[in-house]
N, C-alpha and C positions, 0 to 999 in steps of 0.2 A: 751525898757528895757535896763538899763545901766549894763555893766559887771564890775566886780571887777578888771579885769586884772590879776587874779591868777588862770588861768585854770589848774594849776597843783594841786590846793587844792580842795579836794571833798567838804569841807564845803563851800567855795566860789562858786563852781558850783552849789551846791544844793541850797544855799540861792538865787541865780539868778533866781531859779524857784519857790521856796516855800515862800520866803520873800517878794515877791511882795505884795503891798497894797491889801487887801481883799482875796488874794488867801488861807491863812490859814482858813478863815471863810467859804469859798466856799468848801474847802476840808472837814472841820468838817461837814458841812451841808450834803454832799455826804455821809460821814461815818455815819451819824445819819439816813439815809435812804431817804433822798431827791432824787428824780429821775427827776422831771420835772423842767423846767426853773422857773415856778411860785413858786415851793416848795423852791428851792434854793434862790430865790429872798425875800421870806417871811422871811427867816432866816438871811438875811443880810440887814437890814434897813439902808438906807443912800447911798447904792450903786445905780448907774443908771442902767437901762436896757442895755444900749450900752456898759458900762464898764463890767458889768457881761458877756455879750456876748463876749467881747474881752477876758476876762480871761478865759472863758471856751474853746475857740478856742486855747488859748495858752497852756492850760493843755492837750488838745487833740494833739496838735503839738509835745509836749514834751512826749507824749505816757502814760500819766497819767490818760486819760479819754477817754472813747469812746462813741458815740452816737449810739443808736439804735432805730429802729421802730419795735415795737412789735404788734402782731395780736390783734386787737380790741383797740389799742390805737391810736388815731389820732395824737398825738403829738410825737415827738422825745423824748426819755428817755436818761438820762445822768448816766454812771456807771463808777466806777473807775476800771482801769485795775489792774493787779498784782502789778505793780510798784506804782500806786496810792495808793492801799490798804495798802501797807507798810508804808505809811505816818501816819497810825493810831498809830504806835509807837512814831513818832514825835509829834503828837497832844497830846498824852496821857502824854508824858513828859513834854510838854510846858503847859498843863493844870494843871499838878501836881505841877509844879514850881510856876505857878500863884496863885494857891489856897493856897500854903504855904507862899509865900512872898508878895502878893499884896492883899491890903484890898478892899472889895466892896465899891465903891463910890456911896452913896445914890442919890447924885444930878444927877448921870448919868444913873439911872435905868430907862429903858423903859418897863413898865409892859406887853406890848405886846410881846415883845421879850422873857422876862421871861416866860410868860405863854406859849409861842411858845416852848421854851426849856423844860418845865415841860411835855408838851404833848409828845415831842420827847424821853423823858427819861422814860415814863410810861413803865411798864412791860407788853409786848404785850400778853404774855401768860395768863395774869389775866384779860384782857378787856373783858367786857360783849359782848354777841351776839347781845343783844337788844341795842337800842339808849338811852343813858343817857346823859341829857343835864346839864352842870354845868354853873351857872351864877356867874360871878366874878364881885363885886362891889368894885373898887379900887378907894381909896380916892384921889380927884382932877383929876381923869381920866374918860373917858367914860366907859361904860360896856364892858365886854367881855364874850364870851361863848366858853366853850369846849364841843364839841360833841364827847362822848366817846363811842366807839364801835369798834368791830373787823372790819378790821384789823389794823385800824390806827386812832387815835384820830385827831380831827380837830379843829383849832382855828378859831373862827368867830368874827368879828368886829361889825356884825349887827346880829339881832335875827334870828336863823337859822330855826324857826318855831317849833311849838310843846311846850308841857308843860315843864317848868323848873323843873328839879328834885331836885337839891341842889343849894343853894345860900351861896356863900363864900364871905365874907366881910373881907378885910384887906388892908393895904397900900402897895405900891409897894416894900418897903424895907422888909417888913415881908416876902412877897412872895419870894423874891430874897434869903434871909437869910434861909428860910426854904428849898428852892430848893438847896442851897449850903450845906445843911446838918448841919447847926449850931443848929437846934433844930428840934424836931419832931412836927407833927400836934397836937398830945396830949398836947405837952407843950404850943404850940402857942394858943390852945383854952383855955387851963387851966389858961393861964395867961392873957387872955382877949385881945390879939392882933390880934386875928382871930376868927370870928364867922362862924360857919357851920350850915345852917338851912336845914332840910329835914329829911326823915325817917332814923332811926338809922341804919337800914340794909344797906342803900346807903352810909351813912357815913362811916361805917365800910369798905364797898367796895372801897370807894375813898381812904381810908388809904392803902388799900391792892394794889392799882394799882401803887404805887411808884410816880416817877416824880422828884426824887432828882438826882442831878449830879453824875456822876461815881466818882467824886473827893470829895464826901462828907466825906470820912474817912481821908482825908489829914488833918493833924493837922497844924494849922497856925503857923509860926515862931513867937516867941516873938520880940517886938521891940527892936533893938540893938543887936539881936543875931548874 
């Protein structure tokens, strides 16, 4: 890791830790509740396992992360320390700035990571105790499935087994723009850019689970502002 040579400046010192490539994404995933290596990796497509391992060790060395082995868990789990948890404010500010000033780029959309983010943003208090399977048919992409149940939804790239309860059809841009809060599910369905097939009670339940980003209420700045 290269230093800025400005050890007197808190911004420079903090940037040497937080502004490393992939570190903000890893911290974001931990703040969203990821605790295993695999969960963190799923939310960071493009990073290699070796680089993720390196970044986690760096965060631990700086006192932002701790590894634990809990009863009944064969794998080590990762948790932010008090210092790491305070980065929530940094991530929130960074996210709000991005939502205000940067546009979604359709060509860069990965429906897998969009659906991963939707699952992570679902309201845990509203999730059903029973297993509900949502199938997503995304234009020009393989199918995806979300298994929704307490305590945590799960994104699957292969059929998880069992009967599909709802089938959602949309393109990747529509899913991303709904996730970002540009419109409601009702608007998407009413305008024909998304179709939801299944029992009305489950459609209503799906709408109640949330899945939109915490930055959905940020108003984008106008061009040239």
